[in-house]
DRENVEX-247620 format. One record per residue (C-alpha): residue in three letters; residue number from 1; y, z, x; chain. Coordinates in steps of 0.05 Angstrom, whole numbers, plus 5000, padded with zeros to 4 digits. Each point is the difference from the previous one (the first is absolute). Layout:
<pts>
+------+-----+------+------+------+------+
| code | pos |    v |    w |    u | unit |
+------+-----+------+------+------+------+
|  ALA | NUM |    Y |    Z |    X |    A |
...
+------+-----+------+------+------+------+
</pts>
This chain:
<pts>
+------+-----+------+------+------+------+
| code | pos |    v |    w |    u | unit |
+------+-----+------+------+------+------+
|  UNK |   1 | 5062 | 4903 | 4721 |    A |
|  UNK |   2 | 4934 | 4992 | 5037 |    A |
|  UNK |   3 | 5038 | 4987 | 5064 |    A |
|  UNK |   4 | 5039 | 5064 | 4994 |    A |
|  UNK |   5 | 4936 | 5038 | 4982 |    A |
|  UNK |   6 | 4966 | 4974 | 5063 |    A |
|  UNK |   7 | 5058 | 5022 | 5043 |    A |
|  UNK |   8 | 5001 | 5069 | 4967 |    A |
|  UNK |   9 | 4924 | 5007 | 5009 |    A |
|  UNK |  10 | 5007 | 4984 | 5074 |    A |
|  UNK |  11 | 5058 | 5048 | 5005 |    A |
|  UNK |  12 | 4962 | 5057 | 4966 |    A |
|  UNK |  13 | 4937 | 4989 | 5041 |    A |
|  UNK |  14 | 5036 | 5000 | 5066 |    A |
|  UNK |  15 | 5045 | 5059 | 4981 |    A |
|  UNK |  16 | 4939 | 5041 | 4979 |    A |
|  UNK |  17 | 4962 | 4984 | 5064 |    A |
|  UNK |  18 | 5060 | 5015 | 5045 |    A |
|  UNK |  19 | 5022 | 5061 | 4960 |    A |
|  UNK |  20 | 5069 | 4971 | 4988 |    A |
|  UNK |  21 | 5037 | 5000 | 4933 |    A |
|  UNK |  22 | 4998 | 4930 | 4970 |    A |
|  UNK |  23 | 5076 | 5003 | 4991 |    A |
|  UNK |  24 | 5006 | 5003 | 5076 |    A |
|  UNK |  25 | 4971 | 4930 | 5004 |    A |
|  UNK |  26 | 5055 | 4973 | 4956 |    A |
|  UNK |  27 | 5057 | 5040 | 5030 |    A |
|  UNK |  28 | 5062 | 4961 | 5018 |    A |
|  UNK |  29 | 4999 | 5023 | 5072 |    A |
|  UNK |  30 | 4945 | 4987 | 5050 |    A |
|  UNK |  31 | 4981 | 5073 | 5006 |    A |
|  UNK |  32 | 4956 | 5032 | 5052 |    A |
|  UNK |  33 | 4945 | 4961 | 5035 |    A |
|  UNK |  34 | 4943 | 5024 | 4954 |    A |
|  UNK |  35 | 5037 | 4977 | 4938 |    A |
|  UNK |  36 | 5020 | 4934 | 5031 |    A |
|  UNK |  37 | 4929 | 4986 | 5023 |    A |
|  UNK |  38 | 4972 | 5018 | 4932 |    A |
|  UNK |  39 | 5051 | 4953 | 4967 |    A |
|  UNK |  40 | 4980 | 4944 | 5048 |    A |
|  UNK |  41 | 4927 | 5011 | 4982 |    A |
|  UNK |  42 | 5014 | 5001 | 4925 |    A |
|  UNK |  43 | 5042 | 4936 | 5005 |    A |
|  UNK |  44 | 4945 | 4967 | 5040 |    A |
|  UNK |  45 | 4947 | 5019 | 4949 |    A |
|  UNK |  46 | 5043 | 4976 | 4942 |    A |
|  UNK |  47 | 5007 | 4933 | 5034 |    A |
|  UNK |  48 | 4929 | 4991 | 5025 |    A |
|  UNK |  49 | 4959 | 5032 | 4944 |    A |
|  UNK |  50 | 5042 | 4979 | 4940 |    A |
|  UNK |  51 | 5029 | 4936 | 5028 |    A |
|  UNK |  52 | 5073 | 5019 | 4988 |    A |
|  UNK |  53 | 5052 | 4959 | 5036 |    A |
|  UNK |  54 | 5043 | 5033 | 5053 |    A |
|  UNK |  55 | 5058 | 4994 | 4953 |    A |
|  UNK |  56 | 4963 | 5034 | 4943 |    A |
|  UNK |  57 | 4973 | 5056 | 5045 |    A |
|  UNK |  58 | 5071 | 5010 | 5026 |    A |
|  UNK |  59 | 5028 | 5008 | 4931 |    A |
|  UNK |  60 | 4945 | 5051 | 4982 |    A |
|  UNK |  61 | 5017 | 5042 | 5061 |    A |
|  UNK |  62 | 5074 | 4989 | 5002 |    A |
|  UNK |  63 | 4996 | 4959 | 5064 |    A |
|  UNK |  64 | 5017 | 4929 | 5023 |    A |
|  UNK |  65 | 4945 | 4948 | 5007 |    A |
|  UNK |  66 | 5010 | 4998 | 5075 |    A |
|  UNK |  67 | 4986 | 5074 | 5003 |    A |
|  UNK |  68 | 4936 | 4989 | 4963 |    A |
|  UNK |  69 | 4981 | 4943 | 5047 |    A |
|  UNK |  70 | 5012 | 5046 | 5059 |    A |
|  UNK |  71 | 4959 | 5056 | 4968 |    A |
|  UNK |  72 | 4942 | 4952 | 4988 |    A |
|  UNK |  73 | 5002 | 4976 | 5072 |    A |
|  UNK |  74 | 5000 | 5072 | 5026 |    A |
|  UNK |  75 | 4941 | 5021 | 4956 |    A |
|  UNK |  76 | 4962 | 4936 | 5016 |    A |
|  UNK |  77 | 5007 | 5016 | 5074 |    A |
|  UNK |  78 | 4972 | 5070 | 4988 |    A |
|  UNK |  79 | 4937 | 4970 | 4972 |    A |
|  UNK |  80 | 4978 | 4988 | 5072 |    A |
|  UNK |  81 | 4983 | 5074 | 5002 |    A |
|  UNK |  82 | 4930 | 5008 | 4968 |    A |
|  UNK |  83 | 5019 | 5065 | 4966 |    A |
|  UNK |  84 | 5062 | 4969 | 4969 |    A |
|  UNK |  85 | 4959 | 4939 | 4979 |    A |
|  UNK |  86 | 4949 | 5044 | 4966 |    A |
|  UNK |  87 | 5053 | 5040 | 4963 |    A |
|  UNK |  88 | 5039 | 4938 | 4977 |    A |
|  UNK |  89 | 4936 | 4964 | 4978 |    A |
|  UNK |  90 | 4979 | 5062 | 4960 |    A |
|  UNK |  91 | 5069 | 5004 | 4967 |    A |
|  UNK |  92 | 4998 | 4926 | 4983 |    A |
|  UNK |  93 | 4932 | 5006 | 4965 |    A |
|  UNK |  94 | 5020 | 5064 | 4964 |    A |
|  UNK |  95 | 5065 | 4970 | 4974 |    A |
|  UNK |  96 | 4966 | 4937 | 4974 |    A |
|  UNK |  97 | 4947 | 5042 | 4965 |    A |
|  UNK |  98 | 5052 | 5046 | 4970 |    A |
|  UNK |  99 | 5042 | 4941 | 4975 |    A |
|  UNK | 100 | 4938 | 4969 | 4968 |    A |
|  UNK | 101 | 4982 | 5065 | 4966 |    A |
|  UNK | 102 | 5070 | 5010 | 4974 |    A |
|  UNK | 103 | 5003 | 4928 | 4974 |    A |
|  UNK | 104 | 4934 | 5011 | 4963 |    A |
|  UNK | 105 | 5031 | 5059 | 4963 |    A |
|  UNK | 106 | 5061 | 4960 | 4977 |    A |
|  UNK | 107 | 4988 | 4952 | 4942 |    A |
|  UNK | 108 | 5012 | 4927 | 5020 |    A |
|  UNK | 109 | 5056 | 4990 | 4949 |    A |
|  UNK | 110 | 5038 | 5059 | 5030 |    A |
|  UNK | 111 | 5000 | 4967 | 5069 |    A |
|  UNK | 112 | 5041 | 4940 | 4980 |    A |
+------+-----+------+------+------+------+
</pts>
């Protein structure tokens, strides 16, 4: 459940920042470039921030693990741009803090 929650947090954060409905990130089709780029970013964050495997990220977004691997490579290449690096680093920190805060609200016995 934590894995799915991490993927959904990444999805919600990216969708909010990019002003795209979260459902567009899980759509069966690729969609327009803004939705595809937002999906790639969310998949990357789910993998990097929450440590989900490519296979697990793929299942959360309705994609194949090779698609997730490609998305991660694309986003990693974008980190060469200082603005993109700053934005991704800020999202990583925010997602970790949010997950910690949410976990503190949930009793330990409920997380099993």
